[in-house]
N, C-alpha and C positions, 0 to 999 in steps of 0.2 A: 404463472410463475411470478412470485415477488420479488422485486429487483430494486436496487438503488443506484440511482444515475448520476455520477460527478460532472459537473459543467466546470471545466477548468479554463473558462475563457481568461481569468486573470492567474493561471498557474495553481499550485498548491504548495502548502506548507504544512508542518506538523499543527502548528496552533490554528490554522484556517480549517483543517479537517475537523479537529476537535470542536471548533465553534459551529460548524455544520452540524455534526453530530447533535451538539445540544440544541440547537435551535430547531432540529428535526424531531426531538422528543426524547433523545436520551437522556435520562435523569442525571443533572449535574452531580447528585451526591454519589452516583455509581463510579464516575470519574475520580471524584475526590476521594473515595474509599479505595480505589486503585492507587491512586498517588500515595495514600497512607500507607497501603500495605508494602509498599515498596521501601519505606523507612530510610529514606536517603536525603531527609532534610529539605524536602520541596513540598510545595503546596499550588494549588490554583486559584487564580481569582478570575471570576466571570464576570463580565459586564455586557451591556448593550452600546453599539457605537452606531454611527453613520458613515457610510462609504459611498459619496457621490450621490446621496439622497437615499440610499437603500439601508435599512435597519438590519443589523447583523449582530450575532453573538460574538464577542471577543473573549479568547480564552488566553490568559498570561500566565507563565510559569515564573513562580519565585523559588530561587534556590538558596538556602541559607539566609533568608531575608531580603535578597537582592533580585530585582526583577530583571527577566531576560529581555535583550535587545536583538534586532537583525543586525548580522555582523557587519553590514555596511555602514549602519549607523553609529555602530560601536567604533569602527575603524575611523570614521569622519571625525568623530567627538575626540577620540584619543590624539588624532593629529592635530585637532585644534588645541586641545589642552596642553600636548607637548611644546607646541608653539608658544602659547601663552607662557607656560612654565619656564622655557626658556628666555623668553623675551624679557620677562620681568626679573629674571635671575632667581627664582624661587623654585624649591622643590618640595619638600616636606611640609610646609605650612601654606602652600598655594590651594585656595578653596577649589579652583579647576582641576588641580591634580588630585584632590581628594575626591572629586566626583569620577575622574577618570579611573582612580582605582575602585569606585564602587561599580563602576559599569564594567570594568575589566574582567571579571569573572565570566561574564556572558559572552565573550568574544567567540568562543568555541561553538556558538549556536549551531547545530545541525551539520556542521561539516568539518570543523578543524580537528584534525586527528595527528597524532605524532608517532613515528615509528618507534618500536621498543629501543631504550637506550639512547634516544635522541638527547639533545643539549638541555639539561634541566631547567636553565632559567627563563622565566616566562617572556622577560622582554627580547630575549634573543631568538626564541623559536615562535612566539606568536605573533609579531609584529612583521608586516610587510617589508621587503628588502628595501634599504635606503629611507625608511621612515625616521623621523626625528627619535622615536623611542628606540630605535635600534642599538643607539649609542648609550643607553642608560646602563648604570652599574647594576649588578646582580642584586636583587631584592628578595630574600629569603621567603617573604609573605606572597611571593608570586610564582612559586616553583611549580614544575609539572611531576612532583615526586609522587603525587596521588592519583595518577593515571590508573585507568582501568581497562584490563584485558578482556577480550570477549569471553573468555571461560568464566571470569569474576561476574561480568554482566549476566551470563546465563545463570551463574548461580543464586544471583539476587532475585531474578526473575522467577527461578524455580522455587524459591522460599516465600515468594508473595502469595497472599490469600485470594488468589483470583482463579478462574476454572482452566483446567487443564488446555483446553483447546486455545484459551485467549493467550496462555504462555506459550504454547507452541508457534502462534502467530506471531507473537512479539518477539520471539527468538528468531523466526524466519525473516523479519524485517531487520533486525540488527545484523544478522548474516549477510543479507542482501547488501546491506550499507557497507559492513566491512569487506566483503569481496570485491566491490566497486573500488575502495580506496586502496585495497592490496594490489589490484591490478595496476592502479594509476601509478603506486609507487614501486612496481615490480618487487613486491615481497609477498610473504604467506600471510593469510588471513589471520592466523594465531599471533602475528607480530604487530597488528594493528592496536594500537592503544587508543582508547577514547578517553580524553583527559577529564578529571574528576567532576568539573562543574559543566564542561561541555556534555559529558555522559549522562549527568543529572537530567538536564533539560531535555536531551534526546530520549532518554529513558522514560520520562514522563509522557511525552509525545507518542512514542512507540507503544509503550503499554497501554495508555488510555485508548489509542486507535484501534488497538486488537480488542480490548474489552468493549469498547463502544460499537465497533463494527459488528460483533457478536450479539449486542444488545439489539440490533436492527432487526435480526431474525429475518434476514432477507437469503433467497437463493443464489444470487449472484450479484456482485457489483460491477456496473458497465460504467465506461469512462469516455468523455469526449475527448478529441485530440486536444492536446496540452499547449497552452501559450507560454513560451518559456521566457519572453522577454528579450533584453537584447542589452548590449553595452558591455561593461566590465563589472567585476566586483572584486573588493579587497576582501581577503581573507589571511590566515596565517601562512599561506603558500605565497604571498604576494597578490599582485593585480592579475586578475585571470579573466578570460572573455566568458560571457553568458552564453549557453549553459556551463556551469563549472564542470571540470573533467567528471568528477564523480557523479554529477547529475545526468551527464550525457552517457556514460556507461550505463546507467541504471535504467535509461530509457530507451535502450535498444529494442527494436520491433515496435516501439509505440509511436503513433502519429503526433508530430509536433510542428509547431510554426511559431512566428514571431509577429505580434501585431505592431511592433515598432517601438513598443515602451522600453525606454533605456533602463532596466532595473531588472534584477534576479526575482523571477516570478515562480519558478520551480526550484525549490531547495532539495538539497540531497535527501533530507527525511522524508519530504513530500514524495520524491521520485521513489524511494525505497516502499513507502506506503502503497503507493499505485502499483509497483512491481509485483508486490505480494498480495495485495487484496483484489486487484482488478482481474476478472476473467476474461474481458474482451473490450476493445474500443468500437465505438459505433456513434453514429448521429443519435440525437435524442430519439428513443424508441417510442413505438405505439404503446401507450399503457395508460391505465385508469389512475391518475395521481391521487395519493392519500395524504402525503406530507411532503412539506418541502423546507428546507433549513439553508440559513446563509451563514457562514463563517467568515470573519472579516480578518484580512491582514493588517499589519502594523501600520503601513503607510497609506496615505490617502491621495491618490492621484486626481488631477483636474481633468474632469470628462471622461474618466473611466472608474468604474466600480471595482475597488481590490477587494472582491469577494470570492467564495467558493460555494456554489450552489449544489445542494444535496437533495435529490427528489426521489422519493420512496412510492411504490405503488405495484399494481399488478399489471402484468404485460398482457395486452391485448392479441393473443395468438390467432384468434378467430379471424380468416382472410374473408374478401369479399366473394370469391368463387370457391367451389368445393374442393379444387385441386389446383395446388400451385407449382411452379416450376421453376428451378434455379439451378445454376452450375456451381458445382462444386469440385474441390480437389480430392483425388483419391491417392495415398500414398502407399507404396507396398515395399516390403522387403523381406528377403528368404533369410532365414537365420538358422543355423544349425549347431552352433557350439555356446549357446547361452543357457547359464543356470535357469531352470523353469521357475525358480521363486522370483528371479530377477525379471522375468518375461511378466509375471504378474503386476510387478512394481511398475514397470514401464507402461502397461497398460492404464493403470492408475493414474500415472503420471500425465499420460497424454489426455484422458477425459478431464482431468484438472486444469490442464492448459488449454482447454477450448475445443477439443476434438468432438464432432457430431457423434462419432462412433470409432470403436477400435476392436478389433477381433483377432484371433488367430486360429489358423487352420492347420492340422497336421499334415506334412508332405513327405514324400520320399525324395531326396536330393541325390545330387551325383555321388557316384561311389557307394550308392545305396546307404547314404547316411539319412536317419530320420531327421527331420526339422520342422520349422514353423513358419507359415506364411502370415507375416504380420501385414494387416491392411488397417489403414486409418481414414476415415471419411471426415473432410474438414472444410471450412470456409477457405476461399482462396487466398484472403489477407492472413491466415494462421499458418499457411502450409510451410513457410520458410522456418518458423520457430518451431514446429513441430519435426520438421526434417532434423533441424538441428538436435532436437531433443533425442530421436532416435540415433543419430550417429553419436551423441554422447554417453547414452545410457545402454546401448547395445553393443554387440561385436560386428555387426554388419559392416561391409566396407561399401555399399552402394544402395541407394534406394530408387525407385520408380515413381513417377508422378504423372498422373494424366487428368484431364478435366472430363467430367462427366455431368449429365442432367439429372437431375433428381427431382421426382415428382412426388408431392406428398399432400395427404388428405387434410382438409381443415380441421382444426383442433382447438380446443378451449380447457381452460382450467375451471373446474367446478370444485366448490368446498362445501363440505357437509360438517355438521356438528354431532359427533358420536358422543357416547356417555363419557369418554376420557378426554375429549378435545377436539379442535377442528383438524380435518384432513382433507387433501385434495384428491380429486381424479382427473386423469386426462381423458377427454371425451373427443373421439374422431368421427366425422360425419361426412356423407356423400349423398348429394341429390336431397338433402334436408332431412335424412334418415342417419340415426346413429348406428355407425359400423362396428365401433369398438370403444370400450370404456375400461379403464385399469386404475385401482388405487395407486396413488403415488408412493413408491416404495419407503423413500425415505421419511415421510411423514408418519407412515404406519409403523416402521421400525422405531421411531421415536417414542410414539405413543406406547408400543410394546414395552420397550425398555424402561420407560419412566413409570408405568403403572403395573409392571410385572405380569402381564397378560400375554396369551399366546399370539404370535404375529398373525397367524392365519384367522384368528378370531377378529382381530382388529380389521383386518383387509374384509372379510365377510360382511362385517357390520357396515364398512364405508361403502360397499358395492351395494348392500341392500337398501341402506338409506337413499342413496341416489335413485335407485329403481322405484323405490316407493314414491319419491318426490316426482317422478314422471308420469306416474299413474293419473 
């Protein structure tokens, strides 16, 4: 299986993820084309930087000619500029004030949203409480009047010239971000408004993340535990503890820790990317490494490389013994009042969220009602989130869970080159003898769809090529 592994030992942000993608081989032109397709006045600037001696790719977003800044750097600069401005009795002609106004549009980087019908003046809503800038008079040049709602963002993404799957992924990331903010502010997701420039930066990061992740052509993205940082962060809602509320909401069920660095290492956009793209969390997997990429954050810490590492390769699923044994969780629920169409959707969702297997068996329930027995096999660490999914998506009022031992044959992935492209087989063995081999359905389905050939013909050729190679 081809996977991508995210090492989040210094957290993750949107720009760090894009930098790691580019450094791992995703063409910069592909991301630049995605930004241009949005047509929102943004562009990328890609450079190489060093973080504590490690060379990494740095991706900066420019919106209408102005460079994006991390929000805490923006607020620190704003407070300094405001203090200088009032100390000198100057306002419009103070060079420091001009610099603040240039940096100000990027204050909403990755997190700062206002509710619909919020106060329109930028200095009143975007400044932390009690900051010097909170007393500024209204400046029409800094209004929030051009904020974007989620429906407008969906429309912009829908019209962009990127693949349908990348569009769906980008919208899912934005919806995760909006849902977290809506919960924090006790409102509906459709009432969350992403301010024009803040949304521009977030849209670039999120759409490029979706396009770049698709370009990796991996079966799944796996993630390490996330170093969230510590201390506090300044934003439009004032000074808040790290992780910020929206970030913490997005990281539910994810393993997190703090190494003691007093800074925000996981941003809300980074957390939303992880929540949407990552299939599971695990230590560094056994794999054959093909590529490695490093994406740089803006800050450079002493004694700590502020980078995100992305490693791509094939997992080594062949184990030392023929049969391995592990303890897994088995979750069951009896369901007799659910639309059959919804049942199929739930099965797909469970598998997408990391279930090892999911299946339904027709049963005759009490009062002679026909029903379904839903059974889910999963890793112990995934049991809680999959149980929550069953409660959320089905009509059941209770589930059962037990631990069972599972014994599995040694298996490995073999790739063969067909006349239409490469495809994989899963090969199982016992006592050194192949006991089963099966073409990977998704690979064969993709080839059949792209080349307009019968699926069974593709699967037959894949199997025949493997058998011929063994002779």
